C-alpha positions as a Markdown table, in Angstrom:
| # | Residue | x | y | z |
|---|---|---|---|---|
| 1 | Met | 0.0 | 0.1 | 0.8 |
| 2 | Thr | 1.8 | 3.0 | -1.2 |
| 3 | Gln | 2.4 | 6.2 | 1.6 |
| 4 | Arg | -0.7 | 7.7 | 0.0 |
| 5 | Met | -2.8 | 5.3 | 0.1 |
| 6 | Glu | -1.9 | 5.5 | 3.7 |
| 7 | Ser | -2.8 | 9.1 | 3.9 |
| 8 | Glu | -6.1 | 8.8 | 2.3 |
| 9 | His | -7.2 | 5.6 | 4.6 |
| 10 | Glu | -6.1 | 8.1 | 7.6 |
| 11 | Ala | -7.6 | 11.0 | 7.0 |
| 12 | Leu | -10.9 | 8.8 | 5.9 |
| 13 | Ala | -10.9 | 7.5 | 9.6 |
| 14 | Arg | -10.8 | 11.2 | 10.8 |
| 15 | Leu | -13.2 | 12.1 | 9.0 |
| 16 | Ile | -15.8 | 9.1 | 10.3 |
| 17 | Ser | -14.6 | 9.1 | 14.5 |
| 18 | Ala | -15.2 | 13.0 | 14.3 |
| 19 | Glu | -18.5 | 12.4 | 12.5 |
| 20 | Gln | -18.6 | 9.8 | 15.1 |
| 21 | Asp | -18.1 | 11.1 | 18.0 |
| 22 | Glu | -20.8 | 14.2 | 16.6 |
| 23 | Arg | -23.3 | 12.3 | 16.3 |
| 24 | Arg | -22.8 | 9.7 | 19.8 |
| 25 | Arg | -23.1 | 13.2 | 21.3 |
| 26 | Leu | -26.4 | 14.4 | 19.9 |
| 27 | Ala | -27.9 | 10.8 | 20.5 |
| 28 | Leu | -27.4 | 11.5 | 24.2 |
| 29 | Phe | -28.7 | 14.2 | 24.0 |
| 30 | Leu | -31.9 | 13.2 | 23.2 |
| 31 | His | -32.5 | 10.3 | 24.8 |
| 32 | Asp | -30.5 | 11.6 | 27.9 |
| 33 | Gly | -32.5 | 15.2 | 27.4 |
| 34 | Pro | -36.7 | 15.7 | 25.4 |
| 35 | Val | -37.2 | 12.2 | 25.2 |
| 36 | Gln | -37.1 | 12.0 | 28.4 |
| 37 | Gln | -38.7 | 14.8 | 29.0 |
| 38 | Leu | -41.3 | 14.2 | 26.9 |
| 39 | Ser | -41.6 | 10.9 | 28.7 |
| 40 | Gly | -42.1 | 12.9 | 32.6 |
| 41 | Ile | -45.1 | 15.2 | 30.3 |
| 42 | Ala | -47.1 | 12.1 | 29.0 |
| 43 | Leu | -47.4 | 10.0 | 32.0 |
| 44 | Met | -48.3 | 13.2 | 34.5 |
| 45 | Leu | -51.6 | 13.9 | 31.0 |
| 46 | Asp | -51.7 | 10.5 | 32.1 |
| 47 | Gly | -52.3 | 10.9 | 35.8 |
| 48 | Ala | -54.6 | 14.0 | 34.7 |
| 49 | Leu | -56.9 | 11.8 | 33.0 |
| 50 | His | -57.7 | 9.9 | 35.8 |
| 51 | Glu | -58.6 | 12.6 | 37.8 |
| 52 | Leu | -60.5 | 13.9 | 35.3 |
| 53 | Asp | -62.6 | 10.4 | 34.9 |
| 54 | Gly | -66.3 | 10.6 | 36.5 |
| 55 | Ala | -65.5 | 14.8 | 36.7 |
| 56 | Gly | -68.3 | 15.2 | 33.6 |
| 57 | Glu | -65.2 | 17.2 | 31.5 |
| 58 | Asp | -65.7 | 15.8 | 27.6 |
| 59 | Arg | -63.6 | 18.9 | 26.3 |
| 60 | Ala | -60.4 | 18.3 | 29.0 |
| 61 | His | -60.5 | 14.8 | 28.2 |
| 62 | Ala | -60.8 | 15.5 | 24.4 |
| 63 | Ile | -57.1 | 18.0 | 24.4 |
| 64 | Ile | -55.8 | 15.6 | 26.9 |
| 65 | Asp | -56.2 | 13.1 | 25.1 |
| 66 | Ala | -54.8 | 14.9 | 21.8 |
| 67 | Ala | -51.9 | 15.9 | 23.8 |
| 68 | Val | -50.7 | 12.6 | 25.0 |
| 69 | Ala | -51.0 | 11.2 | 21.3 |
| 70 | Gln | -49.0 | 13.9 | 19.8 |
| 71 | Leu | -45.7 | 13.9 | 22.8 |
| 72 | Arg | -46.0 | 10.0 | 22.6 |
| 73 | Ala | -45.8 | 11.2 | 18.4 |
| 74 | Thr | -43.1 | 13.0 | 19.3 |
| 75 | Ile | -41.3 | 10.8 | 21.7 |
| 76 | Arg | -41.3 | 8.1 | 19.0 |
| 77 | Glu | -40.4 | 10.1 | 16.2 |
| 78 | Leu | -36.9 | 11.5 | 18.9 |
| 79 | Arg | -35.9 | 8.0 | 19.4 |
| 80 | Glu | -35.7 | 7.5 | 16.0 |
| 81 | Leu | -33.9 | 10.1 | 15.5 |
| 82 | Ser | -31.3 | 9.2 | 18.3 |
| 83 | Phe | -30.9 | 5.1 | 16.7 |
| 84 | Ala | -30.5 | 6.8 | 13.6 |
| 85 | Leu | -27.9 | 9.1 | 15.0 |
| 86 | Glu | -25.8 | 6.5 | 16.7 |
| 87 | Pro | -27.5 | 3.6 | 17.1 |
| 88 | Val | -26.6 | 1.6 | 19.8 |
| 89 | Val | -26.1 | -2.3 | 19.5 |
| 90 | Leu | -24.0 | -0.9 | 16.3 |
| 91 | Arg | -21.6 | 0.0 | 19.1 |
| 92 | Asp | -22.2 | -3.0 | 21.3 |
| 93 | His | -22.8 | -5.7 | 19.5 |
| 94 | Gly | -21.5 | -5.0 | 15.3 |
| 95 | Phe | -22.5 | -4.5 | 12.7 |
| 96 | Gly | -25.0 | -7.8 | 11.8 |
| 97 | Pro | -27.3 | -7.0 | 15.0 |
| 98 | Ala | -27.3 | -3.5 | 13.7 |
| 99 | Val | -29.0 | -4.8 | 10.0 |
| 100 | Arg | -31.3 | -7.7 | 12.5 |
| 101 | Ala | -32.1 | -4.4 | 14.6 |
| 102 | Leu | -32.7 | -1.8 | 11.2 |
| 103 | Ala | -34.7 | -4.4 | 9.4 |
| 104 | Asp | -37.2 | -4.8 | 12.7 |
| 105 | Gln | -37.4 | -1.5 | 13.4 |
| 106 | Ala | -39.6 | -0.8 | 9.5 |
| 107 | Ala | -40.7 | -4.2 | 9.5 |
| 108 | Gly | -42.8 | -2.4 | 12.5 |
| 109 | Ser | -43.1 | 0.4 | 10.8 |
| 110 | Tyr | -44.5 | -0.7 | 7.2 |
| 111 | Gly | -44.7 | -4.2 | 6.9 |
| 112 | Ile | -41.9 | -5.4 | 5.6 |
| 113 | Ala | -40.8 | -9.0 | 5.3 |
| 114 | Phe | -36.7 | -9.1 | 5.2 |
| 115 | Asp | -34.6 | -11.3 | 4.3 |
| 116 | Leu | -31.4 | -10.5 | 6.2 |
| 117 | Asp | -27.8 | -12.2 | 6.0 |
| 118 | Thr | -24.6 | -10.4 | 7.4 |
| 119 | Ala | -22.9 | -13.9 | 8.5 |
| 120 | Glu | -19.4 | -13.4 | 6.3 |
| 121 | Ala | -19.5 | -9.4 | 7.5 |
| 122 | Ala | -18.3 | -10.5 | 11.2 |
| 123 | Ala | -15.1 | -9.6 | 9.9 |
| 124 | Ile | -16.1 | -5.8 | 9.3 |
| 125 | Gly | -13.3 | -3.0 | 10.8 |
| 126 | Ala | -15.0 | -0.3 | 12.6 |
| 127 | Thr | -14.7 | 1.9 | 10.2 |
| 128 | Ala | -16.2 | 0.4 | 7.4 |
| 129 | Ser | -19.3 | -1.0 | 9.6 |
| 130 | Ile | -20.3 | 2.3 | 9.8 |
| 131 | Ala | -19.7 | 4.1 | 6.0 |
| 132 | Leu | -21.8 | 0.5 | 5.8 |
| 133 | Tyr | -24.8 | 0.8 | 8.1 |
| 134 | Thr | -24.5 | 4.0 | 7.0 |
| 135 | Ile | -25.5 | 3.6 | 3.1 |
| 136 | Ile | -28.2 | 0.0 | 3.5 |
| 137 | Arg | -29.9 | 2.4 | 6.2 |
| 138 | Glu | -30.1 | 5.0 | 3.0 |
| 139 | Leu | -30.6 | 2.5 | 0.2 |
| 140 | Leu | -33.5 | 1.3 | 3.6 |
| 141 | Glu | -34.7 | 4.4 | 3.0 |
| 142 | Gln | -35.2 | 5.4 | -0.4 |
| 143 | Ala | -36.9 | 1.8 | -1.3 |
| 144 | Ile | -39.1 | 3.1 | 1.6 |
| 145 | Arg | -39.8 | 6.4 | 0.0 |
| 146 | Arg | -40.8 | 4.9 | -4.2 |
| 147 | Gly | -42.9 | 1.6 | -2.5 |
| 148 | Pro | -42.6 | 1.1 | 0.6 |
| 149 | Pro | -42.3 | -2.4 | -0.3 |
| 150 | Arg | -43.2 | -5.6 | 0.3 |
| 151 | Thr | -40.1 | -7.7 | 0.6 |
| 152 | Val | -35.8 | -6.3 | 1.1 |
| 153 | Arg | -32.9 | -8.4 | 0.1 |
| 154 | Ile | -29.8 | -8.0 | 2.0 |
| 155 | Arg | -27.3 | -9.5 | 1.9 |
| 156 | Val | -22.8 | -9.4 | 2.7 |
| 157 | Ser | -20.9 | -11.4 | 1.6 |
| 158 | Ala | -16.8 | -12.0 | 1.2 |
| 159 | Thr | -15.9 | -11.6 | -2.6 |
| 160 | Ala | -12.3 | -13.8 | -3.0 |
| 161 | Asp | -10.3 | -11.5 | -2.2 |
| 162 | Gly | -11.4 | -10.4 | 0.5 |
| 163 | Gly | -13.5 | -7.9 | 0.6 |
| 164 | Leu | -17.2 | -7.7 | 1.1 |
| 165 | Val | -19.9 | -7.0 | -2.1 |
| 166 | Ala | -23.5 | -5.7 | 0.3 |
| 167 | Ser | -25.9 | -5.8 | -1.9 |
| 168 | Val | -29.9 | -4.6 | -1.3 |
| 169 | Ala | -32.5 | -5.5 | -3.3 |
| 170 | Asp | -36.1 | -4.4 | -3.0 |
| 171 | Asp | -39.7 | -5.0 | -4.7 |
| 172 | Ala | -41.0 | -1.1 | -4.8 |
| 173 | Ala | -41.1 | 1.2 | -8.1 |
| 174 | Ser | -37.6 | 1.0 | -8.6 |
| 175 | Glu | -35.1 | 3.4 | -9.2 |
| 176 | Arg | -34.1 | 5.4 | -11.7 |
| 177 | Arg | -33.0 | 9.3 | -10.5 |
| 178 | Met | -29.7 | 8.5 | -10.1 |
| 179 | Arg | -29.4 | 11.4 | -8.8 |
| 180 | Ser | -30.6 | 9.9 | -5.4 |
| 181 | Leu | -28.5 | 7.1 | -5.5 |
| 182 | Glu | -24.9 | 10.1 | -6.7 |
| 183 | Ala | -24.4 | 10.8 | -1.8 |
| 184 | Ile | -24.4 | 6.4 | -1.5 |
| 185 | Glu | -22.5 | 6.2 | -4.2 |
| 186 | Glu | -19.8 | 9.1 | -2.8 |
| 187 | Arg | -20.3 | 6.5 | 0.4 |
| 188 | Ala | -18.6 | 4.3 | -1.1 |
| 189 | Arg | -16.2 | 6.4 | -3.1 |
| 190 | Gln | -14.6 | 7.6 | -0.1 |
| 191 | Leu | -13.8 | 3.4 | 1.1 |
| 192 | His | -12.5 | 3.1 | -2.8 |
| 193 | Gly | -15.2 | 1.1 | -3.0 |
| 194 | Thr | -18.3 | 0.7 | -6.5 |
| 195 | Leu | -22.4 | 1.1 | -6.6 |
| 196 | Glu | -23.6 | -0.7 | -9.4 |
| 197 | Val | -27.8 | -0.8 | -9.7 |
| 198 | His | -28.9 | -3.8 | -11.2 |
| 199 | Pro | -32.8 | -5.2 | -12.1 |
| 200 | Gly | -34.5 | -6.6 | -9.7 |
| 201 | Asp | -37.7 | -9.0 | -9.2 |
| 202 | Gly | -40.4 | -5.7 | -10.1 |
| 203 | Gly | -37.6 | -3.7 | -7.9 |
| 204 | Thr | -34.1 | -2.3 | -7.3 |
| 205 | Asp | -30.8 | -4.3 | -6.6 |
| 206 | Ile | -28.1 | -1.9 | -5.5 |
| 207 | Arg | -24.4 | -3.5 | -4.9 |
| 208 | Val | -21.7 | -1.8 | -2.6 |
| 209 | Thr | -18.1 | -3.1 | -3.0 |
| 210 | Leu | -15.8 | -2.2 | -1.1 |
| 211 | Pro | -11.7 | -3.6 | -1.7 |
| 212 | Ala | -10.2 | -6.1 | 1.3 |
| 213 | His | -8.0 | -2.9 | 2.5 |
| 214 | Thr | -10.9 | -0.9 | 3.2 |
| 215 | Ala | -14.0 | -3.4 | 4.4 |
| 216 | Arg | -11.1 | -4.3 | 7.4 |
| 217 | Arg | -10.4 | -0.8 | 8.1 |
């Protein structure tokens, strides 16, 4: 590996590390601040509803019911944002469990059936795991915006030279706007990888290939 390539890898690692530190800070702030506060407000409003039972204050009930519903929706959105900014499961348990958690979240929200196989990503490096997880998450979000799809297949397999190929295939409307993939392609390029778009069964199959020297970093 040339000195120039080593310098590029070190710069990329520093960039991703700084980005991850900022995301972690924001995630902890959201979880320990607004989410906890809103949870407390929801509990207080639930208590107020019980206090009003039998008092005949129908209007008060309606307002408080609406407030509780809105607060719970806000809490759910903040938790999803916190998860997106810093998926704790990725940090604590690794790439495979993080992708499973991402799939479980989308399955619960949109009824998507997932077919996952990430076993060969066990040796992925810390830097590559953050980048590849982000790419998979963005591809899934794009599929949901185009559909949402009924099914999504996510595969991560090893190449003969020790690299990795990640494939995200869905049956939503086919992706025809290459501009929507430019940011993802740039993420792959930063890891000296490539992005390919293949026609799927009524949908889109997008593959990201990382070479061995970045897949293990």
